[in-house]
PyMOL CGO cylinders between C-alpha atoms (Angstrom):
from pymol import cmd
from pymol.cgo import CYLINDER

trace = [
    CYLINDER, 44.80, -22.39, -3.21, 48.22, -23.74, -1.46, 0.3, 1, 1, 1, 1, 1, 1,
    CYLINDER, 48.22, -23.74, -1.46, 48.46, -22.02, 1.97, 0.3, 1, 1, 1, 1, 1, 1,
    CYLINDER, 48.46, -22.02, 1.97, 52.18, -22.15, 2.92, 0.3, 1, 1, 1, 1, 1, 1,
    CYLINDER, 52.18, -22.15, 2.92, 52.45, -20.48, 6.38, 0.3, 1, 1, 1, 1, 1, 1,
    CYLINDER, 52.45, -20.48, 6.38, 56.15, -18.57, 6.66, 0.3, 1, 1, 1, 1, 1, 1,
    CYLINDER, 56.15, -18.57, 6.66, 57.59, -16.47, 9.23, 0.3, 1, 1, 1, 1, 1, 1,
    CYLINDER, 57.59, -16.47, 9.23, 57.63, -12.66, 8.54, 0.3, 1, 1, 1, 1, 1, 1,
    CYLINDER, 57.63, -12.66, 8.54, 61.58, -12.58, 8.42, 0.3, 1, 1, 1, 1, 1, 1,
    CYLINDER, 61.58, -12.58, 8.42, 61.49, -15.10, 5.77, 0.3, 1, 1, 1, 1, 1, 1,
    CYLINDER, 61.49, -15.10, 5.77, 58.53, -13.41, 3.89, 0.3, 1, 1, 1, 1, 1, 1,
    CYLINDER, 58.53, -13.41, 3.89, 60.65, -10.16, 3.74, 0.3, 1, 1, 1, 1, 1, 1,
    CYLINDER, 60.65, -10.16, 3.74, 63.65, -12.13, 2.09, 0.3, 1, 1, 1, 1, 1, 1,
    CYLINDER, 63.65, -12.13, 2.09, 61.20, -13.20, -0.74, 0.3, 1, 1, 1, 1, 1, 1,
    CYLINDER, 61.20, -13.20, -0.74, 59.66, -9.80, -1.18, 0.3, 1, 1, 1, 1, 1, 1,
    CYLINDER, 59.66, -9.80, -1.18, 63.25, -8.52, -1.78, 0.3, 1, 1, 1, 1, 1, 1,
    CYLINDER, 63.25, -8.52, -1.78, 63.35, -11.08, -4.82, 0.3, 1, 1, 1, 1, 1, 1,
    CYLINDER, 63.35, -11.08, -4.82, 60.49, -9.43, -6.17, 0.3, 1, 1, 1, 1, 1, 1,
    CYLINDER, 60.49, -9.43, -6.17, 58.51, -13.21, -6.25, 0.3, 1, 1, 1, 1, 1, 1,
    CYLINDER, 58.51, -13.21, -6.25, 55.46, -11.79, -4.27, 0.3, 1, 1, 1, 1, 1, 1,
    CYLINDER, 55.46, -11.79, -4.27, 53.39, -9.27, -6.16, 0.3, 1, 1, 1, 1, 1, 1,
    CYLINDER, 53.39, -9.27, -6.16, 50.01, -9.12, -4.59, 0.3, 1, 1, 1, 1, 1, 1,
    CYLINDER, 50.01, -9.12, -4.59, 48.54, -8.46, -0.47, 0.3, 1, 1, 1, 1, 1, 1,
    CYLINDER, 48.54, -8.46, -0.47, 44.79, -9.53, 0.25, 0.3, 1, 1, 1, 1, 1, 1,
    CYLINDER, 44.79, -9.53, 0.25, 43.39, -9.45, 3.53, 0.3, 1, 1, 1, 1, 1, 1,
    CYLINDER, 43.39, -9.45, 3.53, 40.52, -11.45, 4.29, 0.3, 1, 1, 1, 1, 1, 1,
    CYLINDER, 40.52, -11.45, 4.29, 38.26, -13.17, 6.85, 0.3, 1, 1, 1, 1, 1, 1,
    CYLINDER, 38.26, -13.17, 6.85, 39.67, -16.25, 7.96, 0.3, 1, 1, 1, 1, 1, 1,
    CYLINDER, 39.67, -16.25, 7.96, 37.98, -19.52, 8.00, 0.3, 1, 1, 1, 1, 1, 1,
    CYLINDER, 37.98, -19.52, 8.00, 36.55, -19.39, 11.66, 0.3, 1, 1, 1, 1, 1, 1,
    CYLINDER, 36.55, -19.39, 11.66, 35.21, -16.00, 11.11, 0.3, 1, 1, 1, 1, 1, 1,
    CYLINDER, 35.21, -16.00, 11.11, 36.85, -14.58, 14.41, 0.3, 1, 1, 1, 1, 1, 1,
    CYLINDER, 36.85, -14.58, 14.41, 39.72, -12.35, 12.70, 0.3, 1, 1, 1, 1, 1, 1,
    CYLINDER, 39.72, -12.35, 12.70, 41.46, -11.57, 9.39, 0.3, 1, 1, 1, 1, 1, 1,
    CYLINDER, 41.46, -11.57, 9.39, 44.61, -13.33, 7.43, 0.3, 1, 1, 1, 1, 1, 1,
    CYLINDER, 44.61, -13.33, 7.43, 46.84, -11.57, 5.24, 0.3, 1, 1, 1, 1, 1, 1,
    CYLINDER, 46.84, -11.57, 5.24, 47.44, -13.83, 2.06, 0.3, 1, 1, 1, 1, 1, 1,
    CYLINDER, 47.44, -13.83, 2.06, 50.65, -13.05, -0.12, 0.3, 1, 1, 1, 1, 1, 1,
    CYLINDER, 50.65, -13.05, -0.12, 50.34, -14.02, -3.70, 0.3, 1, 1, 1, 1, 1, 1,
    CYLINDER, 50.34, -14.02, -3.70, 53.35, -15.50, -5.65, 0.3, 1, 1, 1, 1, 1, 1,
    CYLINDER, 53.35, -15.50, -5.65, 54.04, -13.89, -9.05, 0.3, 1, 1, 1, 1, 1, 1,
    CYLINDER, 54.04, -13.89, -9.05, 54.68, -17.19, -10.95, 0.3, 1, 1, 1, 1, 1, 1,
    CYLINDER, 54.68, -17.19, -10.95, 51.76, -19.29, -9.25, 0.3, 1, 1, 1, 1, 1, 1,
    CYLINDER, 51.76, -19.29, -9.25, 48.56, -17.78, -7.77, 0.3, 1, 1, 1, 1, 1, 1,
    CYLINDER, 48.56, -17.78, -7.77, 47.43, -21.03, -6.34, 0.3, 1, 1, 1, 1, 1, 1,
    CYLINDER, 47.43, -21.03, -6.34, 50.70, -20.77, -3.98, 0.3, 1, 1, 1, 1, 1, 1,
    CYLINDER, 50.70, -20.77, -3.98, 49.85, -18.51, -1.25, 0.3, 1, 1, 1, 1, 1, 1,
    CYLINDER, 49.85, -18.51, -1.25, 51.87, -17.65, 1.69, 0.3, 1, 1, 1, 1, 1, 1,
    CYLINDER, 51.87, -17.65, 1.69, 49.99, -16.61, 4.68, 0.3, 1, 1, 1, 1, 1, 1,
    CYLINDER, 49.99, -16.61, 4.68, 51.95, -15.19, 7.55, 0.3, 1, 1, 1, 1, 1, 1,
    CYLINDER, 51.95, -15.19, 7.55, 52.92, -17.55, 10.56, 0.3, 1, 1, 1, 1, 1, 1,
    CYLINDER, 52.92, -17.55, 10.56, 52.85, -16.42, 14.14, 0.3, 1, 1, 1, 1, 1, 1,
    CYLINDER, 52.85, -16.42, 14.14, 56.24, -16.31, 16.34, 0.3, 1, 1, 1, 1, 1, 1,
    CYLINDER, 56.24, -16.31, 16.34, 54.84, -19.44, 18.46, 0.3, 1, 1, 1, 1, 1, 1,
    CYLINDER, 54.84, -19.44, 18.46, 53.95, -21.11, 15.18, 0.3, 1, 1, 1, 1, 1, 1,
    CYLINDER, 53.95, -21.11, 15.18, 50.69, -21.54, 13.42, 0.3, 1, 1, 1, 1, 1, 1,
    CYLINDER, 50.69, -21.54, 13.42, 48.73, -18.85, 11.43, 0.3, 1, 1, 1, 1, 1, 1,
    CYLINDER, 48.73, -18.85, 11.43, 48.74, -15.22, 12.16, 0.3, 1, 1, 1, 1, 1, 1,
    CYLINDER, 48.74, -15.22, 12.16, 45.24, -14.00, 12.82, 0.3, 1, 1, 1, 1, 1, 1,
    CYLINDER, 45.24, -14.00, 12.82, 44.58, -10.26, 12.69, 0.3, 1, 1, 1, 1, 1, 1,
    CYLINDER, 44.58, -10.26, 12.69, 41.83, -8.98, 15.27, 0.3, 1, 1, 1, 1, 1, 1,
    CYLINDER, 41.83, -8.98, 15.27, 41.19, -6.03, 12.53, 0.3, 1, 1, 1, 1, 1, 1,
    CYLINDER, 41.19, -6.03, 12.53, 41.45, -5.17, 8.87, 0.3, 1, 1, 1, 1, 1, 1,
    CYLINDER, 41.45, -5.17, 8.87, 43.67, -2.13, 9.86, 0.3, 1, 1, 1, 1, 1, 1,
    CYLINDER, 43.67, -2.13, 9.86, 46.20, -4.50, 11.52, 0.3, 1, 1, 1, 1, 1, 1,
    CYLINDER, 46.20, -4.50, 11.52, 46.46, -6.57, 8.63, 0.3, 1, 1, 1, 1, 1, 1,
    CYLINDER, 46.46, -6.57, 8.63, 46.89, -3.82, 6.22, 0.3, 1, 1, 1, 1, 1, 1,
    CYLINDER, 46.89, -3.82, 6.22, 49.41, -2.55, 8.37, 0.3, 1, 1, 1, 1, 1, 1,
    CYLINDER, 49.41, -2.55, 8.37, 51.49, -5.46, 8.54, 0.3, 1, 1, 1, 1, 1, 1,
    CYLINDER, 51.49, -5.46, 8.54, 51.23, -5.91, 4.80, 0.3, 1, 1, 1, 1, 1, 1,
    CYLINDER, 51.23, -5.91, 4.80, 52.36, -2.23, 4.25, 0.3, 1, 1, 1, 1, 1, 1,
    CYLINDER, 52.36, -2.23, 4.25, 55.42, -2.61, 6.69, 0.3, 1, 1, 1, 1, 1, 1,
    CYLINDER, 55.42, -2.61, 6.69, 56.34, -5.56, 4.34, 0.3, 1, 1, 1, 1, 1, 1,
    CYLINDER, 56.34, -5.56, 4.34, 56.20, -3.17, 1.49, 0.3, 1, 1, 1, 1, 1, 1,
    CYLINDER, 56.20, -3.17, 1.49, 52.92, -3.70, -0.26, 0.3, 1, 1, 1, 1, 1, 1,
    CYLINDER, 52.92, -3.70, -0.26, 51.32, -0.17, -1.29, 0.3, 1, 1, 1, 1, 1, 1,
    CYLINDER, 51.32, -0.17, -1.29, 48.32, -2.15, -3.05, 0.3, 1, 1, 1, 1, 1, 1,
    CYLINDER, 48.32, -2.15, -3.05, 46.20, -4.22, -0.93, 0.3, 1, 1, 1, 1, 1, 1,
    CYLINDER, 46.20, -4.22, -0.93, 42.81, -5.67, -1.46, 0.3, 1, 1, 1, 1, 1, 1,
    CYLINDER, 42.81, -5.67, -1.46, 40.59, -6.42, 1.26, 0.3, 1, 1, 1, 1, 1, 1,
    CYLINDER, 40.59, -6.42, 1.26, 38.10, -9.16, 0.93, 0.3, 1, 1, 1, 1, 1, 1,
    CYLINDER, 38.10, -9.16, 0.93, 34.92, -8.50, 3.14, 0.3, 1, 1, 1, 1, 1, 1,
]
cmd.load_cgo(trace, "trace")
């Protein structure tokens, strides 16, 4: 799986084109929070992960905050992997 960190504004532009079809929230690699993964319609292995405003990958403290962000981006079906 190729992770591409991307700022929220850029993600919104891609969502408008219909290219992103699936949102998945899962525990991050260090186990100290959650990441939001957005999957491309054409290539499941190309995944966008939200980037912080300061740079680096966005880590959500709770599942609820990650799901809330996905909903604000326009996703209504969100998969949570524990």
